C-alpha positions as CSV (number, residue, x, y, z in Angstrom):
1,M,17.9,-19.5,-17.1
2,I,19.1,-16.2,-15.8
3,Y,22.5,-14.9,-17.0
4,L,23.6,-12.2,-14.6
5,I,25.9,-9.4,-15.7
6,K,29.3,-9.3,-13.9
7,E,29.5,-8.1,-10.3
8,I,30.6,-4.5,-10.2
9,D,32.4,-2.8,-7.3
10,V,30.4,0.3,-6.3
11,K,32.1,2.9,-4.2
12,V,29.8,4.2,-1.5
13,K,30.4,7.8,-0.6
14,T,31.7,8.3,2.9
15,K,28.6,10.0,4.3
16,F,26.5,7.0,3.4
17,V,28.9,4.2,4.6
18,G,27.7,4.1,8.2
19,K,24.0,3.9,7.1
20,I,24.5,1.0,4.8
21,A,26.8,-0.8,7.2
22,K,24.1,-0.6,9.9
23,G,21.6,-2.3,7.5
24,Y,19.9,0.4,5.6
25,P,18.6,-1.4,2.5
26,L,18.0,1.3,-0.1
27,I,20.9,2.3,-2.4
28,A,20.4,5.9,-3.2
29,K,21.7,7.5,-6.3
30,E,23.6,10.1,-4.2
31,A,25.4,7.3,-2.3
32,I,27.1,5.9,-5.4
33,G,30.6,7.3,-6.2
34,N,31.1,5.7,-9.6
35,L,27.7,6.0,-11.3
36,N,29.2,5.7,-14.8
37,D,30.3,2.1,-14.1
38,L,26.6,1.1,-13.8
39,Q,25.2,0.1,-17.2
40,E,22.6,-2.7,-17.4
41,E,19.9,-2.9,-14.6
42,G,20.0,-6.2,-12.7
43,C,23.8,-6.4,-12.3
44,L,25.1,-7.1,-8.8
45,M,26.7,-4.3,-7.0
46,R,29.4,-5.1,-4.5
47,L,29.2,-2.1,-2.2
48,V,32.6,-1.0,-0.8
49,D,33.8,2.0,1.1
50,E,36.6,4.4,0.0
51,N,39.2,1.9,1.2
52,N,37.6,-1.0,-0.7
53,R,36.2,-2.7,2.4
54,F,33.1,-4.7,1.8
55,L,29.8,-3.3,3.0
56,A,27.0,-5.3,1.3
57,K,25.9,-6.8,-2.0
58,G,22.8,-5.6,-3.8
59,Y,21.3,-5.2,-7.3
60,Y,21.1,-2.3,-9.6
61,G,17.5,-1.3,-10.4
62,R,16.3,2.2,-10.9
63,Q,12.9,3.2,-9.4
64,N,11.4,6.2,-7.8
65,K,13.0,5.5,-4.4
66,G,16.6,4.9,-5.5
67,Y,19.1,3.0,-7.7
68,G,18.9,-0.4,-6.1
69,W,18.5,-2.5,-2.9
70,V,20.8,-4.4,-0.7
71,L,20.4,-8.2,-0.9
72,T,22.9,-9.4,1.7
73,Q,25.6,-8.2,4.0
74,K,27.5,-11.5,3.7
75,E,30.4,-11.1,1.3
76,N,30.5,-14.7,0.2
77,E,26.7,-15.3,-0.2
78,N,25.7,-16.2,-3.8
79,I,22.7,-14.6,-5.3
80,D,21.3,-17.7,-6.9
81,Q,18.2,-20.0,-6.8
82,E,19.1,-21.2,-3.3
83,F,19.2,-17.6,-2.1
84,F,15.7,-16.8,-3.4
85,N,14.3,-20.1,-2.2
86,K,15.5,-19.2,1.3
87,I,14.0,-15.7,1.2
88,I,10.6,-16.8,-0.1
89,Q,10.5,-19.7,2.3
90,A,11.1,-17.3,5.2
91,A,8.3,-15.0,4.0
92,Y,5.9,-18.0,3.9
93,D,7.0,-19.2,7.4
94,Y,6.2,-15.7,8.8
95,R,2.7,-15.8,7.3
96,K,1.6,-19.3,8.1
97,P,-1.2,-18.1,10.3
98,F,-2.7,-16.2,7.3
99,F,-2.7,-19.4,5.2
100,K,-4.7,-21.1,8.0
101,D,-7.2,-18.3,8.4
102,T,-10.3,-19.3,6.4
103,E,-11.9,-15.9,7.1
104,T,-9.2,-14.0,5.3
105,T,-8.0,-15.3,1.9
106,A,-6.3,-12.1,0.6
107,F,-3.1,-10.8,2.1
108,R,0.4,-9.5,1.4
109,F,2.7,-12.5,0.9
110,F,6.0,-10.7,0.3
111,N,6.6,-7.1,1.3
112,G,9.7,-5.8,-0.4
113,E,12.6,-4.8,1.9
114,G,10.6,-5.9,4.9
115,D,11.1,-9.5,3.7
116,G,14.6,-9.0,2.4
117,I,14.3,-7.9,-1.2
118,G,13.3,-4.3,-2.0
119,G,11.6,-3.4,-5.3
120,I,9.1,-6.3,-5.3
121,I,5.8,-7.1,-3.6
122,I,3.7,-10.3,-3.9
123,D,0.0,-10.4,-2.9
124,H,-2.0,-13.6,-2.3
125,Y,-5.6,-14.0,-3.4
126,E,-7.1,-17.4,-2.7
127,G,-4.1,-19.3,-3.9
128,N,-3.5,-16.9,-6.9
129,Y,-0.5,-14.5,-6.7
130,V,0.2,-11.0,-8.0
131,I,3.8,-9.9,-8.3
132,N,4.6,-6.2,-8.6
133,W,8.0,-5.5,-10.1
134,Y,9.2,-2.0,-9.5
135,S,12.3,-1.9,-11.7
136,K,13.9,-3.7,-14.7
137,G,16.6,-4.6,-12.2
138,I,14.5,-6.9,-10.0
139,Y,12.6,-8.1,-13.0
140,S,15.8,-9.6,-14.4
141,Y,15.6,-12.1,-11.4
142,K,12.0,-13.1,-12.4
143,D,12.8,-16.7,-13.1
144,Y,14.5,-17.2,-9.8
145,I,11.7,-15.6,-7.9
146,I,8.8,-17.4,-9.6
147,K,10.6,-20.7,-9.2
148,A,11.2,-20.0,-5.5
149,L,7.5,-19.2,-5.1
150,Q,6.5,-22.4,-6.8
151,N,9.0,-24.3,-4.6
152,T,7.4,-22.9,-1.5
153,V,3.6,-22.8,-2.0
154,T,0.8,-24.3,-4.1
155,V,0.3,-21.8,-6.9
156,K,-3.0,-21.7,-8.8
157,S,-1.9,-18.8,-11.0
158,I,0.6,-15.9,-11.1
159,Y,-0.1,-12.5,-12.5
160,Q,2.4,-9.6,-12.7
161,K,2.4,-5.8,-12.8
162,K,5.4,-4.2,-14.3
163,R,5.9,-0.8,-12.7
164,F,9.2,0.1,-14.2
165,D,8.4,3.8,-14.6
166,T,10.6,5.6,-12.2
167,K,7.4,7.0,-10.5
168,G,6.1,3.4,-10.0
169,Q,3.5,3.7,-12.7
170,Y,1.9,0.6,-14.2
171,V,3.1,-0.5,-17.7
172,E,0.1,-1.7,-19.7
173,E,0.4,-5.3,-21.0
174,D,-0.9,-8.8,-20.5
175,D,-0.6,-9.6,-16.8
176,F,-1.0,-13.4,-16.8
177,V,2.2,-15.3,-16.2
178,L,1.3,-19.0,-15.6
179,G,-1.1,-21.5,-14.0
180,V,-4.9,-21.7,-14.6
181,Q,-6.6,-18.3,-14.9
182,P,-9.5,-18.0,-12.5
183,E,-12.9,-16.6,-13.5
184,F,-13.3,-13.0,-12.7
185,P,-14.5,-11.5,-10.5
186,L,-12.5,-13.7,-8.1
187,L,-14.2,-13.6,-4.7
188,V,-11.8,-13.4,-1.8
189,K,-12.5,-12.9,1.9
190,E,-11.3,-10.4,4.5
191,N,-12.4,-11.0,8.1
192,G,-15.4,-12.9,6.6
193,V,-16.4,-10.1,4.2
194,Q,-16.2,-10.8,0.4
195,F,-14.3,-8.7,-2.1
196,A,-14.6,-9.0,-5.9
197,V,-11.1,-8.7,-7.4
198,Y,-9.7,-8.6,-10.9
199,L,-6.1,-9.7,-11.0
200,N,-6.0,-9.1,-14.8
201,D,-7.3,-5.5,-14.7
202,G,-4.3,-3.1,-14.3
203,A,-2.4,-2.1,-11.3
204,M,-5.3,-1.8,-8.8
205,V,-7.1,-5.1,-8.6
206,G,-10.1,-3.9,-6.4
207,V,-9.0,-3.6,-2.8
208,F,-6.1,-2.1,-0.8
209,L,-5.0,-4.9,1.5
210,D,-3.2,-2.6,4.0
211,Q,-6.4,-1.3,5.5
212,R,-7.6,-4.7,6.8
213,D,-7.4,-3.8,10.5
214,V,-9.0,-0.4,10.0
215,R,-12.0,-1.9,8.1
216,R,-12.5,-4.5,10.8
217,T,-12.4,-1.9,13.5
218,I,-15.0,0.3,11.7
219,R,-17.3,-2.6,11.4
220,D,-16.9,-4.0,14.9
221,K,-16.6,-0.8,17.0
222,Y,-17.8,2.3,15.3
223,A,-20.4,1.8,12.5
224,K,-23.5,0.7,14.3
225,G,-26.3,3.3,14.0
226,K,-24.1,5.8,12.2
227,T,-24.3,7.8,9.0
228,V,-21.0,7.3,7.2
229,L,-19.2,9.4,4.5
230,N,-16.4,7.6,2.7
231,M,-14.2,10.0,0.7
232,F,-11.9,8.9,-2.0
233,S,-13.9,5.7,-1.8
234,Y,-12.3,3.7,-4.7
235,T,-14.4,0.5,-4.7
236,G,-16.2,1.2,-1.5
237,A,-14.5,-1.2,0.8
238,F,-14.8,1.0,3.9
239,S,-18.5,1.5,3.1
240,V,-19.1,-2.2,2.8
241,F,-17.6,-2.9,6.3
242,A,-19.5,0.1,7.7
243,A,-22.8,-1.2,6.3
244,L,-22.1,-4.7,7.6
245,G,-21.4,-3.1,11.0
246,G,-24.9,-1.6,11.2
247,A,-24.4,1.8,9.7
248,V,-27.7,3.6,9.0
249,K,-26.5,4.7,5.6
250,T,-23.1,5.0,3.8
251,T,-22.2,7.6,1.2
252,S,-19.2,6.8,-1.0
253,V,-17.6,9.6,-3.0
254,D,-14.9,9.2,-5.7
255,L,-14.1,11.1,-8.9
256,A,-13.5,8.0,-11.0
257,N,-16.4,6.9,-13.1
258,R,-15.6,3.2,-12.6
259,S,-16.0,3.7,-8.8
260,L,-19.8,3.5,-9.2
261,P,-20.1,0.0,-10.8
262,K,-17.2,-1.3,-8.7
263,T,-18.8,-0.1,-5.5
264,V,-22.2,-1.5,-6.6
265,E,-20.5,-4.9,-7.1
266,Q,-18.8,-4.9,-3.7
267,F,-22.1,-4.2,-1.9
268,S,-23.9,-6.9,-4.1
269,V,-21.4,-9.7,-3.4
270,N,-22.0,-9.1,0.3
271,G,-25.8,-9.2,0.1
272,I,-26.3,-5.5,0.6
273,D,-28.7,-3.7,-1.7
274,P,-26.7,-0.9,-3.4
275,E,-29.9,1.1,-3.8
276,S,-30.0,1.4,0.0
277,Q,-26.7,3.2,-0.1
278,N,-25.5,6.5,-1.6
279,I,-22.7,6.2,-4.3
280,V,-21.6,9.5,-5.8
281,V,-19.2,10.1,-8.7
282,M,-17.8,13.6,-7.9
283,D,-14.6,15.4,-7.0
284,V,-14.5,15.1,-3.2
285,F,-13.6,18.7,-2.8
286,N,-16.8,19.7,-4.7
287,Y,-18.7,17.3,-2.5
288,F,-17.5,19.0,0.6
289,K,-18.9,22.3,-0.8
290,Y,-22.1,20.5,-1.7
291,A,-22.5,19.1,1.8
292,V,-22.0,22.5,3.4
293,K,-24.5,24.1,1.0
294,K,-27.1,21.4,1.8
295,A,-26.3,21.4,5.5
296,L,-25.4,17.7,5.4
297,K,-23.6,16.3,8.4
298,F,-22.3,12.8,9.1
299,D,-21.5,10.7,12.2
300,M,-18.4,9.3,10.6
301,V,-16.2,10.7,7.9
302,I,-13.5,8.5,6.4
303,L,-10.5,10.2,4.6
304,D,-8.2,8.0,2.7
305,P,-6.7,10.1,-0.1
306,P,-3.8,9.2,-2.4
307,S,-0.6,10.9,-1.6
308,F,-1.0,13.0,-4.7
309,A,-4.2,13.5,-6.7
310,K,-5.2,15.9,-9.5
311,S,-8.5,16.8,-10.9
312,K,-9.6,19.6,-13.3
313,K,-9.9,22.2,-10.5
314,F,-7.9,20.8,-7.6
315,T,-4.4,19.4,-6.9
316,F,-3.9,17.5,-3.7
317,S,-0.6,16.7,-2.0
318,A,-0.8,14.9,1.3
319,G,2.2,16.7,2.7
320,K,0.9,20.2,1.9
321,D,-2.9,19.8,1.9
322,Y,-4.0,17.3,4.5
323,T,-4.7,20.0,7.1
324,N,-7.2,21.7,4.8
325,L,-8.7,18.3,3.9
326,L,-9.3,17.7,7.7
327,K,-10.8,21.2,8.0
328,D,-13.3,20.3,5.3
329,A,-14.2,17.1,7.1
330,I,-14.5,18.7,10.5
331,A,-17.1,21.2,9.0
332,I,-19.5,18.3,8.1
333,T,-18.9,16.0,11.0
334,E,-21.5,15.9,13.8
335,D,-20.5,16.8,17.3
336,N,-19.1,13.6,19.0
337,G,-18.7,12.1,15.5
338,V,-15.6,10.4,14.4
339,I,-13.2,11.3,11.6
340,I,-10.9,8.5,10.4
341,A,-7.9,10.1,8.9
342,S,-5.6,7.9,6.8
343,T,-2.5,8.5,4.6
344,N,-0.1,6.3,2.8
345,C,2.4,9.1,2.2
346,S,5.9,8.1,3.3
347,T,7.4,11.6,3.3
348,F,6.2,12.4,6.9
349,D,5.8,10.4,10.1
350,M,2.9,9.9,12.6
351,K,4.1,12.8,14.7
352,K,3.8,15.2,11.8
353,F,0.4,13.7,10.8
354,K,-0.9,14.3,14.3
355,N,0.3,17.9,14.0
356,F,-1.9,18.3,10.9
357,I,-4.8,17.2,13.0
358,E,-3.9,19.6,15.8
359,V,-3.6,22.6,13.4
360,A,-6.9,21.7,11.6
361,F,-8.9,21.6,14.8
362,R,-7.3,24.7,16.2
363,E,-8.0,26.7,13.0
364,M,-11.6,25.5,13.0
365,G,-11.9,26.4,16.7
366,G,-12.8,22.9,17.7
367,K,-11.7,20.3,20.2
368,Y,-10.9,16.6,19.6
369,E,-9.8,13.4,21.2
370,L,-7.5,10.8,19.6
371,L,-9.3,7.4,20.0
372,E,-6.9,5.0,18.4
373,E,-4.3,4.7,15.7
374,F,-3.0,2.1,13.2
375,T,0.0,1.4,11.0
376,L,0.5,-1.5,8.6
377,P,-1.0,-4.9,9.5
378,A,1.2,-7.9,10.3
379,D,1.5,-9.3,6.8
380,F,2.9,-6.0,5.6
381,R,6.2,-6.9,7.2
382,T,8.6,-4.0,7.7
383,T,12.1,-3.6,9.0
384,S,13.4,-1.1,11.6
385,D,16.4,-0.5,9.3
386,F,14.0,1.2,6.8
387,K,11.4,3.2,8.8
388,E,9.9,4.9,5.7
389,G,8.7,1.4,4.6
390,N,6.0,1.6,7.4
391,Y,4.1,4.2,5.4
392,L,0.5,3.8,6.6
393,K,-0.8,6.2,9.3
394,V,-4.4,6.0,10.4
395,V,-6.0,7.9,13.3
396,F,-9.5,7.7,14.7
397,I,-10.5,11.2,15.9
398,K,-13.5,12.1,18.0
399,K,-14.9,15.6,17.3
400,I,-15.8,16.9,20.8
401,K,-18.8,19.1,21.2
402,R,-17.8,22.7,21.9
């Protein structure tokens, strides 16, 4: 049973009133006029303007993005089991096509504010669910949410990731919540391709689900007959799809030591001999230098860096350094080759991202053509009231021969 703390009236500063009234779901620290009244995370906030007029109702939960999220704009709506049942049911109804697709058994089931509750995401893996909690505030509603999930779908097991650190970092502990634990690796499918995932192995289980459409496009339209370089390769998912699409050879580069056995495993479960591919454990920036020194060039270069990364010699910030990353990629891409530039950084939009591309080619004295672009796939539901929630930006770029 969940015992909620009393509902607290929270004064919204005048400059933020219009935004929240129009449906903006994030409650920023700067918007709260009576911060000292907030004590225990999870309490309900009755948001009012300076004249005590009702705006919305939300929960208090501190994370890297803000101090809470709006749950409803209906003053008399109760935040109880029925409320969460309704929200989870709506998420399921929206994704019914995914449950019927036998070729894809891993997808996003609940996408935070896009599905009506910020601070929580739920992923589906072959009937097993992984819940990411981004604050102590939303975690205080755990019983309601898990019960609502069980009321809506058939659950084999539930795992959780507590990411209460204000930077969204993972808190190490036992992840298993309930159900029957599957044997690991658990094999799931994406567009007919298998992935080995580990739901019990920290924050990153083995594949980033938001790149589904991009991987399929690489396999079906671009990989055949090509040499492919996959930078920041993690477990090699792009490389697997490229190989299955007929790439002559893939090279996967990542700094993490575990990327080697993980990438070997992903190739192996898809019947690809890892020995026929090139898997390199190295700082990607050092690999760029190595490639230039050895006069290596590739028909396709895939760039999917984290928003922020740090190694012994290099610090990478997408907002500041993506242009230079592109210049490094341009230097080792064959004429008429393709660069796939991706970022999950939410601090800039697609227009600015395309500007990075423009500047990089200009400074390299090259020409290019934008072939196609992608944002989040359909299961990563977003809302127009929170545009920064649609964080993914991917552009396929053709390097034109000078």
